[in-house]
C-alpha positions as CSV (number, residue, x, y, z in Angstrom):
1,M,135.1,49.5,-27.4
2,R,132.4,48.3,-29.7
3,V,132.0,47.6,-33.4
4,A,129.1,49.7,-34.5
5,S,128.1,47.5,-37.5
6,L,127.5,43.8,-37.9
7,V,129.6,43.9,-41.0
8,V,132.8,45.9,-41.4
9,L,132.3,47.2,-45.0
10,A,133.6,50.1,-47.0
11,I,130.0,50.9,-48.1
12,V,126.8,50.5,-46.1
13,L,123.8,49.2,-48.0
14,V,120.4,48.6,-46.7
15,A,118.6,45.3,-47.4
16,S,115.3,45.6,-49.2
17,T,112.1,44.8,-47.3
18,G,110.7,43.0,-50.4
19,R,107.5,45.0,-50.1
20,A,106.7,45.5,-53.7
21,V,102.9,45.4,-54.2
22,S,101.0,44.6,-57.4
23,I,98.3,46.9,-58.8
24,W,95.6,44.4,-57.8
25,D,96.9,44.1,-54.2
26,G,97.0,47.9,-54.0
27,A,93.5,48.2,-55.2
28,R,92.3,45.7,-52.6
29,D,94.2,47.2,-49.7
30,P,95.2,50.9,-50.2
31,R,96.9,51.0,-46.8
32,T,99.3,48.2,-47.8
33,A,100.1,49.9,-51.0
34,R,100.8,53.2,-49.2
35,V,103.1,51.5,-46.7
36,S,104.9,49.8,-49.6
37,R,105.5,53.1,-51.4
38,V,106.8,54.8,-48.3
39,L,109.2,52.0,-47.5
40,I,110.5,51.9,-51.1
41,E,111.1,55.7,-50.9
42,A,112.8,55.4,-47.6
43,E,115.0,52.6,-48.8
44,R,116.1,54.6,-51.8
45,A,116.9,57.5,-49.5
46,R,119.3,55.3,-47.5
47,Q,121.1,54.1,-50.6
48,P,124.2,56.2,-51.3
49,R,124.0,57.6,-54.8
50,E,127.6,58.6,-55.2
51,F,130.8,58.2,-53.3
52,S,134.0,60.2,-52.8
53,L,137.0,59.5,-50.7
54,D,135.9,62.2,-48.3
55,T,132.5,60.7,-47.7
56,L,133.8,57.2,-47.4
57,A,136.5,58.3,-44.9
58,S,133.7,59.5,-42.6
59,L,131.4,56.6,-43.3
60,P,129.4,56.5,-39.9
61,L,128.6,60.2,-40.3
62,F,127.6,59.7,-44.0
63,D,125.4,56.8,-43.2
64,G,123.8,58.7,-40.3
65,Q,122.9,61.5,-42.7
66,L,121.3,59.0,-45.1
67,A,119.4,57.4,-42.2
68,M,118.1,60.8,-41.0
69,H,116.7,61.5,-44.4
70,A,115.0,58.1,-44.6
71,A,113.6,58.6,-41.0
72,L,112.0,61.9,-42.0
73,I,110.3,60.3,-45.0
74,L,108.8,57.6,-42.7
75,Q,107.8,60.0,-40.0
76,E,106.1,62.4,-42.4
77,A,104.1,59.5,-43.8
78,G,102.9,58.5,-40.3
79,G,105.7,56.5,-38.8
80,E,104.6,54.0,-36.2
81,A,101.0,55.1,-36.8
82,L,101.1,53.1,-40.0
83,G,101.0,50.0,-37.9
84,D,103.4,48.0,-39.9
85,P,106.3,46.0,-38.4
86,D,108.5,46.7,-41.4
87,V,108.1,50.4,-40.9
88,D,109.0,50.0,-37.2
89,Y,112.1,47.9,-38.1
90,F,113.2,50.4,-40.7
91,L,112.5,53.6,-38.7
92,G,113.9,52.2,-35.4
93,D,117.1,51.3,-37.3
94,C,117.4,54.7,-38.8
95,L,117.0,56.5,-35.5
96,V,119.8,54.5,-33.9
97,V,122.1,54.9,-37.0
98,E,121.5,58.7,-36.9
99,N,123.3,58.7,-33.5
100,R,121.9,62.2,-32.6
101,G,121.4,61.7,-28.9
102,R,119.6,59.9,-26.1
103,A,116.1,60.7,-27.2
104,E,116.6,59.2,-30.7
105,D,118.4,56.1,-29.2
106,A,115.5,55.5,-26.8
107,E,112.9,56.0,-29.5
108,G,114.7,53.8,-31.9
109,R,115.1,51.0,-29.3
110,R,111.4,51.2,-28.5
111,L,110.4,50.9,-32.1
112,L,112.7,48.0,-32.7
113,L,111.4,46.1,-29.7
114,R,107.8,46.7,-30.9
115,A,108.7,45.4,-34.3
116,L,110.3,42.3,-32.8
117,V,107.1,41.6,-30.8
118,A,104.9,42.0,-33.9
119,A,107.2,40.1,-36.3
120,P,109.8,38.1,-34.4
121,D,110.7,35.9,-37.4
122,S,111.6,38.8,-39.6
123,P,114.9,38.6,-41.5
124,R,115.6,41.9,-39.9
125,A,115.5,40.4,-36.3
126,A,119.2,39.8,-35.8
127,H,120.1,43.3,-37.0
128,A,117.3,44.8,-34.8
129,W,118.7,43.1,-31.7
130,F,122.2,44.4,-32.6
131,Q,120.9,47.9,-33.0
132,I,119.0,47.7,-29.7
133,A,122.2,46.7,-28.1
134,I,124.0,49.7,-29.7
135,A,121.3,52.1,-28.5
136,S,121.3,50.6,-25.0
137,D,125.1,50.9,-24.8
138,R,124.9,54.6,-25.6
139,L,122.1,55.0,-23.0
140,G,124.3,53.4,-20.4
141,D,121.9,50.5,-20.0
142,F,124.5,47.7,-20.0
143,K,122.3,45.0,-18.7
144,E,119.9,45.6,-21.6
145,T,122.9,45.8,-24.0
146,R,124.1,42.3,-22.9
147,R,120.5,40.9,-23.2
148,A,120.1,42.3,-26.7
149,Y,123.4,40.8,-27.9
150,T,122.4,37.5,-26.4
151,E,119.1,37.6,-28.3
152,A,121.0,38.5,-31.5
153,L,123.1,35.4,-31.1
154,R,119.9,33.3,-31.1
155,V,119.1,34.4,-34.6
156,E,122.4,35.2,-36.2
157,W,124.4,32.4,-37.9
158,D,127.1,34.1,-39.9
159,K,130.3,33.2,-38.2
160,N,132.0,36.7,-38.4
161,H,128.7,38.4,-37.4
162,R,128.6,36.1,-34.4
163,A,132.2,36.9,-33.5
164,A,131.4,40.7,-33.6
165,I,128.3,40.1,-31.4
166,Y,130.3,38.0,-28.8
167,M,133.0,40.8,-28.8
168,N,130.4,43.5,-28.2
169,R,128.6,41.4,-25.5
170,G,132.0,41.0,-23.8
171,E,132.2,44.8,-23.7
172,A,128.9,45.0,-22.0
173,A,130.0,42.5,-19.4
174,M,133.2,44.5,-18.8
175,A,131.2,47.6,-18.3
176,L,129.2,45.7,-15.6
177,G,132.5,44.6,-14.0
178,E,131.9,41.0,-14.9
179,L,135.4,40.3,-16.2
180,R,135.3,36.5,-16.3
181,E,132.2,36.6,-18.5
182,A,133.9,39.3,-20.7
183,Q,137.0,37.2,-21.1
184,S,135.0,34.2,-22.1
185,D,133.1,36.2,-24.8
186,F,136.3,37.7,-26.2
187,E,138.0,34.3,-26.4
188,T,135.0,32.9,-28.2
189,A,135.1,35.9,-30.7
190,L,138.8,35.1,-31.4
191,V,138.0,31.4,-32.1
192,L,135.1,32.3,-34.4
193,A,136.6,35.3,-36.3
194,D,138.4,34.8,-39.6
195,D,137.9,38.4,-40.5
196,S,141.2,40.2,-39.6
197,E,139.4,43.4,-38.3
198,V,137.2,41.4,-35.9
199,H,140.1,39.3,-34.8
200,A,142.3,42.3,-34.1
201,L,139.6,44.1,-32.1
202,A,138.8,41.0,-30.1
203,A,142.5,40.6,-29.2
204,W,142.5,44.3,-28.1
205,D,139.4,43.7,-25.9
206,L,140.9,40.5,-24.4
207,A,144.1,42.4,-23.6
208,V,142.2,45.1,-21.6
209,T,140.1,42.5,-19.8
210,L,143.2,40.5,-18.7
211,S,144.9,43.7,-17.6
212,R,141.9,44.6,-15.5
213,Q,142.2,41.2,-13.8
214,E,145.9,42.1,-13.0
215,D,147.3,39.5,-15.5
216,L,149.6,42.0,-17.2
217,P,151.9,39.5,-18.9
218,D,149.0,37.8,-20.8
219,A,147.4,41.2,-21.4
220,L,150.6,42.5,-23.1
221,R,150.9,39.3,-25.1
222,R,147.3,39.8,-26.4
223,A,148.0,43.6,-26.9
224,W,151.1,42.7,-29.0
225,E,149.0,40.3,-31.1
226,A,146.4,43.1,-31.7
227,W,149.1,45.7,-32.2
228,Q,150.6,43.9,-35.2
229,Y,147.5,44.0,-37.3
230,R,147.6,46.9,-39.7
231,F,145.0,48.2,-42.2
232,R,144.8,50.9,-44.8
233,D,142.3,53.7,-44.9
234,L,140.9,55.1,-48.1
235,Q,143.8,57.5,-48.5
236,G,146.3,54.6,-48.3
237,N,147.5,55.5,-44.8
238,V,148.4,52.6,-42.5
239,I,146.1,52.5,-39.4
240,N,145.6,50.4,-36.3
241,A,142.3,48.5,-35.8
242,L,141.4,51.0,-33.0
243,D,141.2,53.7,-35.7
244,L,138.7,51.9,-37.9
245,P,135.6,54.1,-38.7
246,T,133.3,51.4,-37.4
247,V,134.9,51.3,-34.0
248,S,133.8,53.5,-31.0
249,F,134.4,53.6,-27.3
250,T,132.1,53.9,-24.3
251,P,133.2,56.1,-22.5
252,D,135.2,57.8,-25.2
253,Y,138.4,58.0,-23.0
254,N,138.7,54.2,-23.0
255,L,140.6,54.6,-26.2
256,F,143.6,55.9,-24.3
257,Y,143.9,52.8,-22.2
258,Y,143.8,50.5,-25.3
259,R,146.5,52.7,-26.9
260,A,148.6,52.6,-23.7
261,L,148.5,48.8,-23.6
262,G,149.6,48.7,-27.2
263,N,152.5,51.0,-26.5
264,M,153.4,49.0,-23.4
265,A,153.5,45.8,-25.4
266,A,155.5,47.5,-28.2
267,A,158.0,48.7,-25.6
268,E,158.6,45.0,-24.5
269,H,159.4,44.2,-28.2
270,A,161.4,47.3,-29.0
271,E,164.6,46.9,-31.0
272,N,166.7,49.2,-28.8
273,A,166.6,51.3,-25.6
274,E,165.6,54.5,-27.3
275,A,162.6,52.9,-29.0
276,R,161.6,51.3,-25.8
277,K,161.8,54.6,-24.0
278,D,159.7,56.3,-26.7
279,R,157.0,53.7,-26.4
280,L,156.8,53.8,-22.6
281,E,156.5,57.6,-22.7
282,L,153.7,57.4,-25.2
283,A,152.0,54.8,-23.0
284,M,152.3,57.1,-20.0
285,A,150.9,60.1,-21.9
286,D,147.8,58.0,-22.8
287,L,147.4,56.7,-19.2
288,R,147.5,60.3,-17.8
289,R,145.0,61.4,-20.4
290,Y,142.7,58.5,-19.3
291,L,143.1,59.5,-15.7
292,M,142.4,63.1,-16.4
293,E,139.0,62.3,-17.8
294,A,138.2,59.2,-15.7
295,R,138.7,60.8,-12.2
296,P,135.8,63.3,-12.5
297,A,133.6,60.4,-13.8
298,R,134.7,58.2,-10.8
299,D,135.6,55.5,-13.2
300,R,135.8,52.0,-11.7
301,W,139.2,51.3,-13.4
302,I,141.2,54.2,-12.1
303,G,143.2,52.0,-9.7
304,N,144.0,49.6,-12.5
305,V,145.2,52.5,-14.7
306,E,147.4,53.9,-11.9
307,L,149.1,50.5,-11.6
308,A,149.8,50.5,-15.3
309,L,151.4,54.0,-14.9
310,V,153.6,52.7,-12.0
311,W,154.7,49.7,-14.3
312,C,155.7,52.1,-17.0
313,R,157.7,54.3,-14.6
314,R,159.5,51.3,-13.2
315,R,160.4,50.1,-16.8
316,L,161.8,53.6,-17.4
317,G,163.8,53.4,-14.1
318,K,161.8,56.2,-12.6
319,R,160.2,56.4,-9.1
């Protein structure tokens, strides 16, 4: 699981590059004036002009559409040929936010790395490293994902942003099979976070990591902690942190294991035998769904999930 934004917000806004150019500056350097105009136009294209509950309910898709429009403006104006780090920062970010596939992720990552070389002290640097990590995660390059999050930590000082970065870096470590490192990052995220969404998600991640180290009692304790956090979507529905629009899973079927752990934890705290049975059956359904998708992919955690399924059967009194 990863949080796909440094800040969990209801509305995504893009920071200005601060590239306004005076008439005199433009006269002296027409290229600078042109770059400034293009950036301002692209920034406006990324700013949402109006909102409805429908658009906000699908915020990542909505933001991706705005990013696609802004990227087209920059590309038609010359893109990286303009030779400006601010353009590379902005265009690279847009290509990653679009989330249209491997080619866009790879190109976005390349442009952001180029921008960081040209302007490493830019105020966009922390966000750029975060986006490089997101792109690398989707490309399956987990070593680069972890490196990018580590670089982001060097330049990001907001406490909750750092918590989200530690949490995502832990995900990269878990994908590499480095469970102790993952556990350390998730525990650090829990200490840092005072944002309820980040805290809930870090607790979920820690639960999965402990489970994969065969520490099921502590895993269920953390899953129960995460399970009790509830949020409201824009329609007023009560949702779990796993269902937040800023959260995604790599691979997608990992969601089923998180949900299964939540139901296993809830079963341990059920008020009566019938509720306990219902929770265990929901957990088993999610575990089977995980296995159905994980086996063809030769997922490294299949054995761990099979053990969880055995645990559920024993709790139900089944062989």
